Wavefront OBJ file of the C-alpha trace (Angstrom):
o trace
v 104.679 190.917 -12.845
v 104.470 192.682 -16.179
v 107.204 194.767 -17.735
v 106.584 198.395 -18.623
v 107.576 198.983 -22.261
v 108.034 202.501 -23.654
v 107.524 202.399 -27.395
v 107.058 205.186 -29.905
v 108.083 206.164 -33.391
v 110.967 208.604 -33.601
v 113.061 210.382 -36.191
v 116.706 209.481 -36.669
v 117.625 212.565 -34.628
v 115.497 211.364 -31.701
v 112.170 213.205 -31.913
v 108.635 211.779 -31.780
v 107.236 214.929 -33.427
v 108.875 217.747 -35.329
v 109.198 221.383 -34.196
v 105.663 222.135 -35.424
v 104.196 219.023 -33.745
v 103.963 217.146 -37.055
v 104.401 213.386 -36.926
v 102.767 212.444 -40.253
v 106.111 210.954 -41.303
v 105.520 208.155 -38.773
v 102.381 206.653 -40.308
v 103.025 202.894 -40.561
v 102.761 200.964 -43.797
v 100.979 197.585 -43.884
v 104.010 195.534 -42.802
v 104.726 197.762 -39.820
v 101.036 197.999 -38.936
v 100.770 194.213 -38.778
v 103.865 194.119 -36.540
v 102.241 196.664 -34.197
v 99.059 194.582 -34.166
v 100.928 191.557 -32.851
v 102.821 193.588 -30.230
v 99.689 195.324 -28.926
v 97.728 192.038 -28.950
v 100.173 190.695 -26.311
v 99.791 193.639 -23.911
v 97.735 193.554 -20.735
v 97.191 197.336 -20.739
v 98.312 200.573 -22.369
v 99.146 203.773 -20.512
v 98.775 206.938 -22.579
v 99.455 210.577 -22.054
v 96.632 212.924 -23.066
v 98.049 213.821 -26.483
v 98.641 210.209 -27.473
v 95.176 209.275 -26.227
v 93.650 212.044 -28.342
v 95.481 210.666 -31.385
v 94.556 207.054 -30.668
v 90.874 207.665 -29.752
v 90.222 207.366 -33.489
v 90.589 203.587 -33.105
v 87.681 203.383 -30.626
v 85.226 203.715 -33.528
v 87.426 203.026 -36.561
v 85.831 199.609 -37.088
v 82.582 201.365 -38.080
v 84.071 202.440 -41.411
v 85.667 200.554 -44.311
v 89.266 199.665 -43.446
v 91.990 197.380 -44.679
v 91.899 194.052 -42.827
v 95.047 194.843 -40.806
v 93.630 198.222 -39.705
v 90.317 196.633 -38.753
v 92.250 194.031 -36.762
v 94.117 196.801 -34.921
v 90.864 198.642 -34.129
v 89.452 195.521 -32.489
v 92.685 194.870 -30.565
v 92.813 198.495 -29.374
v 89.160 198.556 -28.315
v 89.577 195.434 -26.167
v 92.805 196.632 -24.531
v 92.413 198.268 -21.094
v 93.848 201.787 -21.189
v 94.903 204.242 -18.498
v 94.909 207.844 -19.697
v 97.057 210.199 -17.661
v 95.552 213.672 -17.762
v 94.641 216.557 -15.506
v 92.417 218.107 -18.179
v 90.254 215.225 -19.439
v 87.179 214.371 -17.390
v 86.043 211.429 -19.459
v 87.451 209.017 -22.005
v 85.993 206.575 -24.497
v 85.959 202.813 -24.665
v 87.894 200.561 -22.336
v 89.760 203.510 -20.778
v 89.947 205.332 -17.471
v 91.560 208.613 -16.438
v 94.241 209.031 -13.770
v 95.191 212.594 -12.841
v 97.528 212.224 -9.869
v 99.780 209.589 -8.327
v 100.813 208.289 -11.727
v 104.024 206.574 -10.573
v 102.179 204.757 -7.789
v 99.367 203.776 -10.148
v 101.806 202.358 -12.702
v 103.863 200.521 -10.066
v 100.679 198.871 -8.786
v 99.545 198.007 -12.312
v 102.934 196.361 -12.997
v 102.707 194.310 -9.782
v 99.186 193.115 -10.569
v 99.645 192.377 -14.275
v 100.693 189.024 -15.646
v 101.205 190.651 -19.050
v 103.437 193.476 -20.236
v 102.145 197.034 -20.229
v 102.764 199.574 -22.966
v 103.395 203.247 -22.344
v 103.330 205.999 -24.926
v 103.762 209.729 -24.766
v 107.117 211.392 -24.185
v 106.084 213.497 -21.190
v 104.462 210.575 -19.428
v 107.382 208.286 -20.250
v 109.806 210.891 -18.854
v 108.013 210.758 -15.490
v 108.028 206.961 -15.450
v 111.701 206.805 -16.499
v 112.544 209.220 -13.686
v 110.845 206.845 -11.221
v 112.720 203.819 -12.619
v 109.516 202.137 -13.801
v 110.328 201.660 -17.505
v 111.809 198.191 -18.066
v 112.174 198.226 -21.851
v 112.634 200.896 -24.520
v 111.352 200.184 -28.036
v 111.881 203.024 -30.480
v 110.832 202.656 -34.097
v 113.451 204.772 -35.877
v 112.196 206.398 -39.085
v 114.591 207.504 -41.832
v 113.860 211.202 -41.383
v 115.610 214.073 -39.605
v 113.184 216.603 -38.115
v 115.779 219.037 -36.760
v 114.020 219.358 -33.419
v 110.700 218.834 -31.705
v 109.544 216.570 -28.897
v 112.372 214.244 -27.830
v 111.820 210.495 -27.405
v 113.945 210.522 -24.232
v 114.058 213.184 -21.545
v 117.254 214.819 -20.326
v 118.434 212.952 -17.244
v 121.101 213.325 -14.598
v 121.409 209.574 -14.142
v 122.880 207.251 -16.741
v 120.684 204.330 -17.796
v 122.598 201.340 -19.109
v 120.712 199.248 -21.646
v 121.101 195.849 -23.231
v 120.061 195.385 -26.866
v 117.585 192.500 -27.173
v 116.409 192.742 -30.757
v 116.558 194.718 -33.987
v 114.418 194.498 -37.069
v 114.516 196.507 -40.269
v 111.293 196.825 -42.230
v 110.954 197.253 -46.007
v 110.041 200.908 -45.333
v 113.556 201.359 -43.846
v 112.104 201.808 -40.347
v 114.285 200.137 -37.725
v 112.747 198.674 -34.584
v 115.098 198.509 -31.602
v 114.316 196.708 -28.360
v 116.393 197.403 -25.243
v 116.012 196.451 -21.609
v 117.649 197.968 -18.586
v 121.004 196.267 -18.059
v 121.309 194.242 -14.886
l 1 2 3 4 5 6 7 8 9 10 11 12 13 14 15 16 17 18 19 20 21 22 23 24 25 26 27 28 29 30 31 32 33 34 35 36 37 38 39 40 41 42 43 44 45 46 47 48 49 50 51 52 53 54 55 56 57 58 59 60 61 62 63 64 65 66 67 68 69 70 71 72 73 74 75 76 77 78 79 80 81 82 83 84 85 86 87 88 89 90 91 92 93 94 95 96 97 98 99 100 101 102 103 104 105 106 107 108 109 110 111 112 113 114 115 116 117 118 119 120 121 122 123 124 125 126 127 128 129 130 131 132 133 134 135 136 137 138 139 140 141 142 143 144 145 146 147 148 149 150 151 152 153 154 155 156 157 158 159 160 161 162 163 164 165 166 167 168 169 170 171 172 173 174 175 176 177 178 179 180 181 182 183 184 185
């Protein structure tokens, strides 16, 4: 059974996008991009909310233009990766993707049971739903050295405490810190 891993970039004050929706501050440099390549290469699937899908759809055709080798590598990894896009407004998606509109928690629970590899999830709203259902096994924020002062939070407000165990940290030359936590037993 695969683990469900929630991973996104966030500001030091805990937001994945600023008050105006801007997240340009989270563009990865080459070192961080290569790290993401290796992480995504190991996944069995990626679950995206609509907004994240709309950002990432760029990679479905990115290999058709000149790119740095690490970006071209990511495009090929992304294109091959099966993706589930959670949306009530999209009718169709590109590449190796499919849309799920309802029954998201059940769909993800089934995907976890059937997968021999880990599954990535991105998008704060989607992750909030999956956290609420106890489906997220690991949390992997990439903390950027910026304070946005507000915006879209990485974690939702919750009535229940979630105890975590730190598994790994890594600081990149860009001063971004990757943290990897799992739910404590």
